MARRO-995552 format. One record per residue (C-alpha): residue number from 0; residue in one letter; y negated, x negated, z. Coordinates in steps of 0.1 Angstrom, whole numbers, padded with zeros to 4 digits. Layout:
// residues N
<site NUM, 'A', <Y, X, Z>>;
...
//
This chain:
// residues 521
<site 0, 'X', <0000, 0000, 0000>>;
<site 1, 'X', <-0035, -0014, -0008>>;
<site 2, 'X', <-0052, -0019, 0027>>;
<site 3, 'X', <-0084, 0001, 0033>>;
<site 4, 'X', <-0111, -0007, 0057>>;
<site 5, 'X', <-0093, 0015, 0082>>;
<site 6, 'X', <-0067, -0010, 0089>>;
<site 7, 'X', <-0059, -0045, 0092>>;
<site 8, 'X', <-0052, -0066, 0059>>;
<site 9, 'X', <-0019, -0080, 0073>>;
<site 10, 'X', <0000, -0051, 0090>>;
<site 11, 'X', <0034, -0062, 0104>>;
<site 12, 'X', <0065, -0053, 0087>>;
<site 13, 'X', <0089, -0054, 0115>>;
<site 14, 'X', <0109, -0023, 0128>>;
<site 15, 'X', <0102, -0010, 0162>>;
<site 16, 'X', <0128, 0000, 0177>>;
<site 17, 'X', <0249, 0256, 0537>>;
<site 18, 'X', <0275, 0235, 0555>>;
<site 19, 'X', <0269, 0198, 0559>>;
<site 20, 'X', <0295, 0174, 0547>>;
<site 21, 'X', <0311, 0173, 0582>>;
<site 22, 'X', <0315, 0212, 0583>>;
<site 23, 'X', <0330, 0217, 0549>>;
<site 24, 'X', <0364, 0233, 0559>>;
<site 25, 'X', <0365, 0269, 0554>>;
<site 26, 'X', <0392, 0295, 0567>>;
<site 27, 'X', <0419, 0300, 0541>>;
<site 28, 'X', <0415, 0336, 0543>>;
<site 29, 'X', <0378, 0333, 0534>>;
<site 30, 'X', <0386, 0309, 0504>>;
<site 31, 'X', <0411, 0335, 0492>>;
<site 32, 'X', <0385, 0364, 0493>>;
<site 33, 'X', <0359, 0342, 0476>>;
<site 34, 'X', <0383, 0333, 0449>>;
<site 35, 'X', <0378, 0366, 0433>>;
<site 36, 'X', <0343, 0361, 0428>>;
<site 37, 'X', <0340, 0331, 0405>>;
<site 38, 'X', <0320, 0325, 0372>>;
<site 39, 'X', <0304, 0358, 0362>>;
<site 40, 'X', <0269, 0347, 0353>>;
<site 41, 'X', <0265, 0334, 0318>>;
<site 42, 'X', <0285, 0362, 0302>>;
<site 43, 'X', <0259, 0390, 0314>>;
<site 44, 'X', <0228, 0370, 0309>>;
<site 45, 'X', <0233, 0364, 0273>>;
<site 46, 'X', <0245, 0398, 0267>>;
<site 47, 'X', <0216, 0413, 0284>>;
<site 48, 'X', <0191, 0394, 0259>>;
<site 49, 'X', <0211, 0405, 0231>>;
<site 50, 'X', <0212, 0441, 0241>>;
<site 51, 'X', <0175, 0442, 0248>>;
<site 52, 'X', <0167, 0423, 0215>>;
<site 53, 'X', <0184, 0452, 0195>>;
<site 54, 'X', <0164, 0478, 0217>>;
<site 55, 'X', <0132, 0460, 0207>>;
<site 56, 'X', <0141, 0458, 0171>>;
<site 57, 'X', <0150, 0497, 0173>>;
<site 58, 'X', <0118, 0508, 0188>>;
<site 59, 'X', <0135, 0525, 0218>>;
<site 60, 'X', <0104, 0523, 0239>>;
<site 61, 'X', <0115, 0553, 0257>>;
<site 62, 'X', <0142, 0534, 0275>>;
<site 63, 'X', <0120, 0507, 0287>>;
<site 64, 'X', <0109, 0525, 0321>>;
<site 65, 'X', <0146, 0530, 0329>>;
<site 66, 'X', <0156, 0494, 0324>>;
<site 67, 'X', <0124, 0483, 0344>>;
<site 68, 'X', <0137, 0503, 0372>>;
<site 69, 'X', <0171, 0487, 0371>>;
<site 70, 'X', <0159, 0451, 0371>>;
<site 71, 'X', <0156, 0433, 0406>>;
<site 72, 'X', <0135, 0403, 0413>>;
<site 73, 'X', <0138, 0377, 0441>>;
<site 74, 'X', <0109, 0363, 0462>>;
<site 75, 'X', <0094, 0333, 0443>>;
<site 76, 'X', <0076, 0323, 0475>>;
<site 77, 'X', <0109, 0303, 0484>>;
<site 78, 'X', <0102, 0280, 0456>>;
<site 79, 'X', <0095, 0244, 0466>>;
<site 80, 'X', <0060, 0229, 0462>>;
<site 81, 'X', <0075, 0198, 0450>>;
<site 82, 'X', <0088, 0207, 0416>>;
<site 83, 'X', <0091, 0189, 0383>>;
<site 84, 'X', <0060, 0193, 0363>>;
<site 85, 'X', <0058, 0221, 0338>>;
<site 86, 'X', <0064, 0211, 0304>>;
<site 87, 'X', <0084, 0180, 0314>>;
<site 88, 'X', <0111, 0193, 0292>>;
<site 89, 'X', <0106, 0202, 0255>>;
<site 90, 'X', <0130, 0231, 0257>>;
<site 91, 'X', <0134, 0258, 0282>>;
<site 92, 'X', <0158, 0258, 0312>>;
<site 93, 'X', <0173, 0288, 0326>>;
<site 94, 'X', <0195, 0288, 0358>>;
<site 95, 'X', <0224, 0313, 0356>>;
<site 96, 'X', <0240, 0322, 0390>>;
<site 97, 'X', <0271, 0343, 0395>>;
<site 98, 'X', <0269, 0360, 0427>>;
<site 99, 'X', <0296, 0372, 0450>>;
<site 100, 'X', <0274, 0397, 0467>>;
<site 101, 'X', <0294, 0424, 0484>>;
<site 102, 'X', <0266, 0450, 0483>>;
<site 103, 'X', <0262, 0479, 0456>>;
<site 104, 'X', <0298, 0487, 0454>>;
<site 105, 'X', <0308, 0451, 0444>>;
<site 106, 'X', <0332, 0448, 0475>>;
<site 107, 'X', <0354, 0473, 0458>>;
<site 108, 'X', <0363, 0448, 0430>>;
<site 109, 'X', <0361, 0415, 0449>>;
<site 110, 'X', <0375, 0426, 0484>>;
<site 111, 'X', <0359, 0415, 0516>>;
<site 112, 'X', <0332, 0433, 0537>>;
<site 113, 'X', <0301, 0447, 0521>>;
<site 114, 'X', <0276, 0430, 0547>>;
<site 115, 'X', <0294, 0396, 0540>>;
<site 116, 'X', <0270, 0366, 0533>>;
<site 117, 'X', <0260, 0364, 0497>>;
<site 118, 'X', <0276, 0333, 0480>>;
<site 119, 'X', <0278, 0317, 0446>>;
<site 120, 'X', <0307, 0296, 0434>>;
<site 121, 'X', <0293, 0298, 0397>>;
<site 122, 'X', <0264, 0282, 0383>>;
<site 123, 'X', <0251, 0264, 0351>>;
<site 124, 'X', <0219, 0252, 0338>>;
<site 125, 'X', <0213, 0268, 0301>>;
<site 126, 'X', <0191, 0245, 0282>>;
<site 127, 'X', <0175, 0265, 0252>>;
<site 128, 'X', <0162, 0237, 0229>>;
<site 129, 'X', <0128, 0239, 0216>>;
<site 130, 'X', <0139, 0246, 0180>>;
<site 131, 'X', <0156, 0277, 0193>>;
<site 132, 'X', <0186, 0270, 0172>>;
<site 133, 'X', <0206, 0250, 0198>>;
<site 134, 'X', <0217, 0258, 0233>>;
<site 135, 'X', <0239, 0241, 0258>>;
<site 136, 'X', <0252, 0253, 0293>>;
<site 137, 'X', <0259, 0226, 0320>>;
<site 138, 'X', <0283, 0240, 0346>>;
<site 139, 'X', <0276, 0225, 0382>>;
<site 140, 'X', <0310, 0225, 0402>>;
<site 141, 'X', <0306, 0245, 0435>>;
<site 142, 'X', <0321, 0215, 0453>>;
<site 143, 'X', <0297, 0190, 0440>>;
<site 144, 'X', <0281, 0169, 0470>>;
<site 145, 'X', <0243, 0172, 0468>>;
<site 146, 'X', <0212, 0171, 0489>>;
<site 147, 'X', <0200, 0207, 0494>>;
<site 148, 'X', <0163, 0203, 0499>>;
<site 149, 'X', <0142, 0224, 0524>>;
<site 150, 'X', <0148, 0261, 0517>>;
<site 151, 'X', <0128, 0289, 0530>>;
<site 152, 'X', <0147, 0313, 0555>>;
<site 153, 'X', <0143, 0351, 0560>>;
<site 154, 'X', <0119, 0348, 0589>>;
<site 155, 'X', <0096, 0325, 0568>>;
<site 156, 'X', <0104, 0292, 0584>>;
<site 157, 'X', <0119, 0264, 0563>>;
<site 158, 'X', <0151, 0244, 0567>>;
<site 159, 'X', <0155, 0207, 0567>>;
<site 160, 'X', <0171, 0188, 0537>>;
<site 161, 'X', <0208, 0188, 0540>>;
<site 162, 'X', <0223, 0158, 0524>>;
<site 163, 'X', <0260, 0153, 0513>>;
<site 164, 'X', <0264, 0190, 0512>>;
<site 165, 'X', <0285, 0213, 0487>>;
<site 166, 'X', <0263, 0225, 0461>>;
<site 167, 'X', <0273, 0263, 0466>>;
<site 168, 'X', <0262, 0263, 0501>>;
<site 169, 'X', <0224, 0264, 0490>>;
<site 170, 'X', <0229, 0300, 0479>>;
<site 171, 'X', <0241, 0310, 0515>>;
<site 172, 'X', <0211, 0295, 0532>>;
<site 173, 'X', <0198, 0322, 0554>>;
<site 174, 'X', <0230, 0340, 0557>>;
<site 175, 'X', <0221, 0371, 0540>>;
<site 176, 'X', <0242, 0394, 0518>>;
<site 177, 'X', <0220, 0389, 0487>>;
<site 178, 'X', <0220, 0352, 0490>>;
<site 179, 'X', <0192, 0327, 0484>>;
<site 180, 'X', <0185, 0321, 0446>>;
<site 181, 'X', <0153, 0300, 0454>>;
<site 182, 'X', <0172, 0276, 0475>>;
<site 183, 'X', <0199, 0272, 0447>>;
<site 184, 'X', <0169, 0268, 0420>>;
<site 185, 'X', <0152, 0240, 0443>>;
<site 186, 'X', <0185, 0222, 0445>>;
<site 187, 'X', <0191, 0223, 0408>>;
<site 188, 'X', <0156, 0210, 0402>>;
<site 189, 'X', <0161, 0183, 0426>>;
<site 190, 'X', <0194, 0173, 0412>>;
<site 191, 'X', <0184, 0172, 0376>>;
<site 192, 'X', <0148, 0164, 0376>>;
<site 193, 'X', <0142, 0195, 0350>>;
<site 194, 'X', <0119, 0224, 0359>>;
<site 195, 'X', <0139, 0255, 0359>>;
<site 196, 'X', <0117, 0281, 0339>>;
<site 197, 'X', <0138, 0312, 0348>>;
<site 198, 'X', <0167, 0320, 0372>>;
<site 199, 'X', <0191, 0348, 0365>>;
<site 200, 'X', <0214, 0361, 0392>>;
<site 201, 'X', <0244, 0382, 0380>>;
<site 202, 'X', <0268, 0404, 0400>>;
<site 203, 'X', <0304, 0409, 0390>>;
<site 204, 'X', <0304, 0447, 0392>>;
<site 205, 'X', <0281, 0447, 0361>>;
<site 206, 'X', <0303, 0420, 0345>>;
<site 207, 'X', <0335, 0441, 0347>>;
<site 208, 'X', <0315, 0471, 0330>>;
<site 209, 'X', <0303, 0449, 0303>>;
<site 210, 'X', <0338, 0436, 0293>>;
<site 211, 'X', <0347, 0471, 0289>>;
<site 212, 'X', <0317, 0480, 0268>>;
<site 213, 'X', <0324, 0454, 0243>>;
<site 214, 'X', <0360, 0465, 0240>>;
<site 215, 'X', <0375, 0435, 0258>>;
<site 216, 'X', <0376, 0399, 0253>>;
<site 217, 'X', <0400, 0375, 0237>>;
<site 218, 'X', <0414, 0347, 0259>>;
<site 219, 'X', <0442, 0324, 0262>>;
<site 220, 'X', <0467, 0314, 0288>>;
<site 221, 'X', <0487, 0281, 0286>>;
<site 222, 'X', <0514, 0295, 0306>>;
<site 223, 'X', <0526, 0328, 0322>>;
<site 224, 'X', <0507, 0338, 0352>>;
<site 225, 'X', <0522, 0357, 0382>>;
<site 226, 'X', <0506, 0373, 0413>>;
<site 227, 'X', <0511, 0343, 0434>>;
<site 228, 'X', <0490, 0322, 0410>>;
<site 229, 'X', <0462, 0344, 0418>>;
<site 230, 'X', <0470, 0345, 0454>>;
<site 231, 'X', <0489, 0315, 0465>>;
<site 232, 'X', <0495, 0328, 0499>>;
<site 233, 'X', <0522, 0351, 0485>>;
<site 234, 'X', <0557, 0336, 0493>>;
<site 235, 'X', <0572, 0351, 0460>>;
<site 236, 'X', <0558, 0349, 0423>>;
<site 237, 'X', <0553, 0388, 0422>>;
<site 238, 'X', <0548, 0406, 0390>>;
<site 239, 'X', <0537, 0390, 0356>>;
<site 240, 'X', <0499, 0393, 0352>>;
<site 241, 'X', <0493, 0375, 0321>>;
<site 242, 'X', <0518, 0364, 0296>>;
<site 243, 'X', <0515, 0329, 0278>>;
<site 244, 'X', <0490, 0327, 0249>>;
<site 245, 'X', <0464, 0350, 0233>>;
<site 246, 'X', <0454, 0383, 0245>>;
<site 247, 'X', <0425, 0408, 0252>>;
<site 248, 'X', <0412, 0415, 0286>>;
<site 249, 'X', <0386, 0437, 0302>>;
<site 250, 'X', <0375, 0452, 0335>>;
<site 251, 'X', <0395, 0441, 0366>>;
<site 252, 'X', <0419, 0420, 0342>>;
<site 253, 'X', <0389, 0401, 0329>>;
<site 254, 'X', <0379, 0393, 0367>>;
<site 255, 'X', <0415, 0383, 0374>>;
<site 256, 'X', <0415, 0360, 0345>>;
<site 257, 'X', <0381, 0342, 0354>>;
<site 258, 'X', <0391, 0337, 0390>>;
<site 259, 'X', <0427, 0323, 0383>>;
<site 260, 'X', <0429, 0287, 0396>>;
<site 261, 'X', <0462, 0276, 0415>>;
<site 262, 'X', <0486, 0284, 0389>>;
<site 263, 'X', <0473, 0264, 0360>>;
<site 264, 'X', <0467, 0227, 0355>>;
<site 265, 'X', <0460, 0209, 0388>>;
<site 266, 'X', <0448, 0240, 0404>>;
<site 267, 'X', <0412, 0228, 0407>>;
<site 268, 'X', <0380, 0244, 0403>>;
<site 269, 'X', <0371, 0220, 0374>>;
<site 270, 'X', <0400, 0235, 0353>>;
<site 271, 'X', <0389, 0269, 0362>>;
<site 272, 'X', <0354, 0260, 0349>>;
<site 273, 'X', <0371, 0249, 0316>>;
<site 274, 'X', <0387, 0285, 0312>>;
<site 275, 'X', <0354, 0304, 0323>>;
<site 276, 'X', <0335, 0283, 0296>>;
<site 277, 'X', <0363, 0294, 0270>>;
<site 278, 'X', <0358, 0331, 0283>>;
<site 279, 'X', <0322, 0330, 0276>>;
<site 280, 'X', <0325, 0315, 0242>>;
<site 281, 'X', <0350, 0341, 0234>>;
<site 282, 'X', <0328, 0369, 0247>>;
<site 283, 'X', <0298, 0357, 0226>>;
<site 284, 'X', <0321, 0356, 0196>>;
<site 285, 'X', <0332, 0392, 0202>>;
<site 286, 'X', <0297, 0405, 0203>>;
<site 287, 'X', <0287, 0383, 0174>>;
<site 288, 'X', <0316, 0397, 0152>>;
<site 289, 'X', <0311, 0434, 0161>>;
<site 290, 'X', <0275, 0436, 0165>>;
<site 291, 'X', <0257, 0460, 0189>>;
<site 292, 'X', <0258, 0496, 0175>>;
<site 293, 'X', <0239, 0522, 0192>>;
<site 294, 'X', <0272, 0536, 0208>>;
<site 295, 'X', <0277, 0503, 0226>>;
<site 296, 'X', <0240, 0494, 0232>>;
<site 297, 'X', <0230, 0520, 0256>>;
<site 298, 'X', <0260, 0515, 0283>>;
<site 299, 'X', <0255, 0478, 0276>>;
<site 300, 'X', <0219, 0476, 0283>>;
<site 301, 'X', <0223, 0499, 0313>>;
<site 302, 'X', <0252, 0479, 0330>>;
<site 303, 'X', <0236, 0446, 0322>>;
<site 304, 'X', <0202, 0453, 0338>>;
<site 305, 'X', <0217, 0469, 0368>>;
<site 306, 'X', <0236, 0437, 0375>>;
<site 307, 'X', <0207, 0414, 0372>>;
<site 308, 'X', <0184, 0398, 0400>>;
<site 309, 'X', <0157, 0376, 0381>>;
<site 310, 'X', <0127, 0356, 0389>>;
<site 311, 'X', <0094, 0375, 0385>>;
<site 312, 'X', <0087, 0357, 0351>>;
<site 313, 'X', <0116, 0379, 0336>>;
<site 314, 'X', <0113, 0410, 0358>>;
<site 315, 'X', <0105, 0437, 0333>>;
<site 316, 'X', <0123, 0447, 0301>>;
<site 317, 'X', <0093, 0434, 0278>>;
<site 318, 'X', <0096, 0399, 0295>>;
<site 319, 'X', <0134, 0399, 0289>>;
<site 320, 'X', <0129, 0409, 0255>>;
<site 321, 'X', <0105, 0382, 0249>>;
<site 322, 'X', <0130, 0357, 0262>>;
<site 323, 'X', <0158, 0372, 0240>>;
<site 324, 'X', <0137, 0366, 0210>>;
<site 325, 'X', <0140, 0329, 0217>>;
<site 326, 'X', <0178, 0331, 0214>>;
<site 327, 'X', <0184, 0352, 0184>>;
<site 328, 'X', <0188, 0323, 0159>>;
<site 329, 'X', <0212, 0303, 0178>>;
<site 330, 'X', <0248, 0304, 0162>>;
<site 331, 'X', <0281, 0299, 0179>>;
<site 332, 'X', <0287, 0264, 0166>>;
<site 333, 'X', <0254, 0251, 0180>>;
<site 334, 'X', <0262, 0268, 0214>>;
<site 335, 'X', <0277, 0243, 0236>>;
<site 336, 'X', <0294, 0240, 0270>>;
<site 337, 'X', <0299, 0210, 0290>>;
<site 338, 'X', <0304, 0202, 0329>>;
<site 339, 'X', <0280, 0179, 0349>>;
<site 340, 'X', <0296, 0143, 0350>>;
<site 341, 'X', <0318, 0142, 0380>>;
<site 342, 'X', <0346, 0126, 0399>>;
<site 343, 'X', <0367, 0135, 0428>>;
<site 344, 'X', <0355, 0122, 0463>>;
<site 345, 'X', <0386, 0133, 0485>>;
<site 346, 'X', <0387, 0170, 0481>>;
<site 347, 'X', <0350, 0172, 0469>>;
<site 348, 'X', <0332, 0164, 0438>>;
<site 349, 'X', <0308, 0134, 0434>>;
<site 350, 'X', <0282, 0133, 0404>>;
<site 351, 'X', <0289, 0103, 0383>>;
<site 352, 'X', <0258, 0081, 0375>>;
<site 353, 'X', <0243, 0069, 0353>>;
<site 354, 'X', <0260, 0095, 0331>>;
<site 355, 'X', <0244, 0124, 0349>>;
<site 356, 'X', <0209, 0111, 0346>>;
<site 357, 'X', <0215, 0104, 0309>>;
<site 358, 'X', <0225, 0139, 0303>>;
<site 359, 'X', <0193, 0152, 0319>>;
<site 360, 'X', <0172, 0126, 0299>>;
<site 361, 'X', <0189, 0140, 0268>>;
<site 362, 'X', <0182, 0176, 0276>>;
<site 363, 'X', <0145, 0166, 0286>>;
<site 364, 'X', <0139, 0151, 0252>>;
<site 365, 'X', <0160, 0176, 0232>>;
<site 366, 'X', <0189, 0156, 0221>>;
<site 367, 'X', <0219, 0174, 0211>>;
<site 368, 'X', <0256, 0166, 0217>>;
<site 369, 'X', <0257, 0145, 0186>>;
<site 370, 'X', <0223, 0130, 0195>>;
<site 371, 'X', <0200, 0148, 0169>>;
<site 372, 'X', <0164, 0159, 0179>>;
<site 373, 'X', <0163, 0197, 0182>>;
<site 374, 'X', <0128, 0196, 0196>>;
<site 375, 'X', <0114, 0221, 0170>>;
<site 376, 'X', <0082, 0240, 0182>>;
<site 377, 'X', <0082, 0250, 0217>>;
<site 378, 'X', <0067, 0284, 0220>>;
<site 379, 'X', <0050, 0296, 0253>>;
<site 380, 'X', <0074, 0307, 0280>>;
<site 381, 'X', <0082, 0343, 0284>>;
<site 382, 'X', <0057, 0358, 0308>>;
<site 383, 'X', <0040, 0325, 0316>>;
<site 384, 'X', <0013, 0324, 0291>>;
<site 385, 'X', <0020, 0286, 0286>>;
<site 386, 'X', <0004, 0273, 0253>>;
<site 387, 'X', <0025, 0261, 0224>>;
<site 388, 'X', <0031, 0222, 0223>>;
<site 389, 'X', <0030, 0202, 0191>>;
<site 390, 'X', <0058, 0208, 0166>>;
<site 391, 'X', <0087, 0182, 0167>>;
<site 392, 'X', <0100, 0173, 0132>>;
<site 393, 'X', <0129, 0152, 0117>>;
<site 394, 'X', <0116, 0119, 0102>>;
<site 395, 'X', <0149, 0108, 0089>>;
<site 396, 'X', <0146, 0085, 0058>>;
<site 397, 'X', <0108, 0082, 0061>>;
<site 398, 'X', <0090, 0048, 0067>>;
<site 399, 'X', <0057, 0047, 0083>>;
<site 400, 'X', <0033, 0021, 0098>>;
<site 401, 'X', <0012, 0030, 0129>>;
<site 402, 'X', <-0025, 0018, 0136>>;
<site 403, 'X', <-0046, 0023, 0167>>;
<site 404, 'X', <-0080, 0038, 0154>>;
<site 405, 'X', <-0094, 0041, 0189>>;
<site 406, 'X', <-0103, 0018, 0219>>;
<site 407, 'X', <-0073, 0032, 0239>>;
<site 408, 'X', <-0049, 0004, 0246>>;
<site 409, 'X', <-0012, 0009, 0238>>;
<site 410, 'X', <-0017, 0039, 0217>>;
<site 411, 'X', <0000, 0028, 0186>>;
<site 412, 'X', <0030, 0016, 0206>>;
<site 413, 'X', <0033, 0050, 0222>>;
<site 414, 'X', <0030, 0069, 0188>>;
<site 415, 'X', <0055, 0046, 0175>>;
<site 416, 'X', <0080, 0053, 0203>>;
<site 417, 'X', <0075, 0092, 0196>>;
<site 418, 'X', <0081, 0088, 0159>>;
<site 419, 'X', <0112, 0068, 0165>>;
<site 420, 'X', <0123, 0095, 0187>>;
<site 421, 'X', <0118, 0119, 0158>>;
<site 422, 'X', <0140, 0099, 0133>>;
<site 423, 'X', <0112, 0081, 0116>>;
<site 424, 'X', <0114, 0043, 0109>>;
<site 425, 'X', <0083, 0027, 0122>>;
<site 426, 'X', <0078, -0005, 0101>>;
<site 427, 'X', <0051, -0020, 0125>>;
<site 428, 'X', <0021, -0013, 0148>>;
<site 429, 'X', <-0013, -0028, 0149>>;
<site 430, 'X', <-0051, -0022, 0157>>;
<site 431, 'X', <-0071, -0008, 0128>>;
<site 432, 'X', <-0101, -0026, 0117>>;
<site 433, 'X', <-0124, 0002, 0132>>;
<site 434, 'X', <-0117, 0019, 0166>>;
<site 435, 'X', <-0141, 0047, 0162>>;
<site 436, 'X', <-0118, 0073, 0145>>;
<site 437, 'X', <-0121, 0107, 0157>>;
<site 438, 'X', <-0093, 0124, 0139>>;
<site 439, 'X', <-0059, 0110, 0130>>;
<site 440, 'X', <-0055, 0100, 0095>>;
<site 441, 'X', <-0023, 0100, 0074>>;
<site 442, 'X', <-0026, 0077, 0041>>;
<site 443, 'X', <0002, 0078, 0014>>;
<site 444, 'X', <0008, 0063, -0019>>;
<site 445, 'X', <0017, 0081, -0053>>;
<site 446, 'X', <0047, 0104, -0050>>;
<site 447, 'X', <0047, 0104, -0011>>;
<site 448, 'X', <0027, 0136, -0003>>;
<site 449, 'X', <0055, 0156, 0009>>;
<site 450, 'X', <0068, 0130, 0033>>;
<site 451, 'X', <0032, 0124, 0043>>;
<site 452, 'X', <0030, 0160, 0052>>;
<site 453, 'X', <0060, 0156, 0073>>;
<site 454, 'X', <0045, 0127, 0091>>;
<site 455, 'X', <0012, 0148, 0096>>;
<site 456, 'X', <0032, 0176, 0112>>;
<site 457, 'X', <0038, 0152, 0143>>;
<site 458, 'X', <0000, 0147, 0147>>;
<site 459, 'X', <-0015, 0183, 0147>>;
<site 460, 'X', <-0048, 0183, 0132>>;
<site 461, 'X', <-0042, 0150, 0111>>;
<site 462, 'X', <-0059, 0147, 0077>>;
<site 463, 'X', <-0042, 0136, 0047>>;
<site 464, 'X', <-0057, 0110, 0023>>;
<site 465, 'X', <-0040, 0098, -0009>>;
<site 466, 'X', <-0041, 0061, -0017>>;
<site 467, 'X', <-0034, 0038, -0048>>;
<site 468, 'X', <-0010, 0016, -0028>>;
<site 469, 'X', <0025, 0022, -0017>>;
<site 470, 'X', <0039, 0035, 0015>>;
<site 471, 'X', <0027, 0057, 0045>>;
<site 472, 'X', <0003, 0046, 0072>>;
<site 473, 'X', <-0012, 0066, 0103>>;
<site 474, 'X', <-0044, 0057, 0119>>;
<site 475, 'X', <-0046, 0073, 0151>>;
<site 476, 'X', <-0078, 0091, 0162>>;
<site 477, 'X', <-0093, 0102, 0197>>;
<site 478, 'X', <-0077, 0136, 0192>>;
<site 479, 'X', <-0044, 0119, 0194>>;
<site 480, 'X', <-0055, 0100, 0226>>;
<site 481, 'X', <-0068, 0130, 0242>>;
<site 482, 'X', <-0037, 0150, 0237>>;
<site 483, 'X', <-0013, 0157, 0266>>;
<site 484, 'X', <0015, 0145, 0248>>;
<site 485, 'X', <0000, 0110, 0241>>;
<site 486, 'X', <-0020, 0106, 0271>>;
<site 487, 'X', <-0035, 0069, 0275>>;
<site 488, 'X', <-0002, 0050, 0285>>;
<site 489, 'X', <-0003, 0013, 0279>>;
<site 490, 'X', <0034, 0010, 0274>>;
<site 491, 'X', <0056, 0027, 0249>>;
<site 492, 'X', <0078, 0056, 0261>>;
<site 493, 'X', <0116, 0049, 0260>>;
<site 494, 'X', <0135, 0062, 0233>>;
<site 495, 'X', <0152, 0095, 0240>>;
<site 496, 'X', <0187, 0093, 0252>>;
<site 497, 'X', <0219, 0107, 0237>>;
<site 498, 'X', <0242, 0128, 0257>>;
<site 499, 'X', <0268, 0105, 0272>>;
<site 500, 'X', <0300, 0101, 0251>>;
<site 501, 'X', <0322, 0112, 0281>>;
<site 502, 'X', <0304, 0145, 0284>>;
<site 503, 'X', <0301, 0150, 0246>>;
<site 504, 'X', <0338, 0146, 0241>>;
<site 505, 'X', <0348, 0173, 0266>>;
<site 506, 'X', <0323, 0198, 0252>>;
<site 507, 'X', <0332, 0233, 0239>>;
<site 508, 'X', <0315, 0250, 0212>>;
<site 509, 'X', <0314, 0289, 0212>>;
<site 510, 'X', <0333, 0291, 0179>>;
<site 511, 'X', <0361, 0269, 0191>>;
<site 512, 'X', <0397, 0283, 0193>>;
<site 513, 'X', <0402, 0302, 0226>>;
<site 514, 'X', <0434, 0282, 0234>>;
<site 515, 'X', <0418, 0248, 0229>>;
<site 516, 'X', <0406, 0225, 0258>>;
<site 517, 'X', <0417, 0250, 0284>>;
<site 518, 'X', <0424, 0231, 0316>>;
<site 519, 'X', <0418, 0199, 0334>>;
<site 520, 'X', <0447, 0182, 0350>>;
//
């Protein structure tokens, strides 16, 4: 490219590159009752969004008031004051909690007392990538040893931090029948370093109704399952509950499927998570294949909203619809299920580092399972009024040189790191001849206008200028220096991390065969 007065004449051409740990034991009969209450959350949450999306498209506004009356919210005053920054993740993070509350008729399905303490043995963090075409659900094993941060009690006081405590104990802080969603959210934010944009709690009475509404879900068993596989306290096998292979389940049968633990694999909760992920994938596939007809839609929406407790940001039908709109273009293959990197520590589960931090870093930078950038354009969050952030683009196959046209030190290095993260090849960085540029300029040679426009998408408000020379160059202006994404850091941002191979290798897609990757051990 012919060098203009905007840049140095010798641009470089190199490439830039609860109970505390000591009180964990629980009575066996309590564990047996709790076993019935595993893994209800993700199914209902995604079905709710699909159902409300169709309602919006059909203009069924008359139903909104009814749905609004069915949606419960939890007190957001229990959220920590020390949270990850808003916007720290490009995508949107939704915590889904499967509640075992005994209120509202749930005890008839799960056993136990209606006034029993609310618990949650199933939780996952759903990351919706900013391109709104990919999503990943990260399951957090209930036995994972974590630090539960200070949480708000019903009397308004706050607990002290509880180190080395099982993850599922966070939901029981306060010992109330409805549980403590805010405490679980605080724990997940501290564990991941990601800000949770929304939290959805689902009870299993609604789940049973939903599986009936969709006409059942196709599942698979690696072996025959008998009554004593469901209840290991029985001395005899009992009657056959499930035969080996594929079959369709709904209602109580579906509940039994997702809670089976002891008769399959090594009898662990980790193995059960695998089958719960397969169940959710199969449920999504069922909904997508059949569609939501008016006959199915109304009972589905009614059952789903009755089973939800959400944060105030999703506490109305229109807010749920707004969130649902962000999910409509995610296909089955791009919907992934993984488990937090883990290892056994005695009978409990420890987080494996640095793999876990690498996973959270990948989600923070919107890297998919295969390492691709899925940044896209992040819209404002449902109900939050947040402004849109700059568009993320794919720069594969595009070479670009970067020049700092301002007096802000380190700006070219920062922009180069961001471009590299988006797939561009940065051929070098330097200081421009003049440091008084107000607007960022993208200069390009003959035949490179389309590629230059792609580069310009990474710098909102940038101007394009054709040149007689070859190549593409960016001259950064003060508008880039003042943008929140760029700041004035003197050191380049680290390149976005990929999802660790150990995590990616165990991932399930929503379109996988229901009999594949079913168990651990």
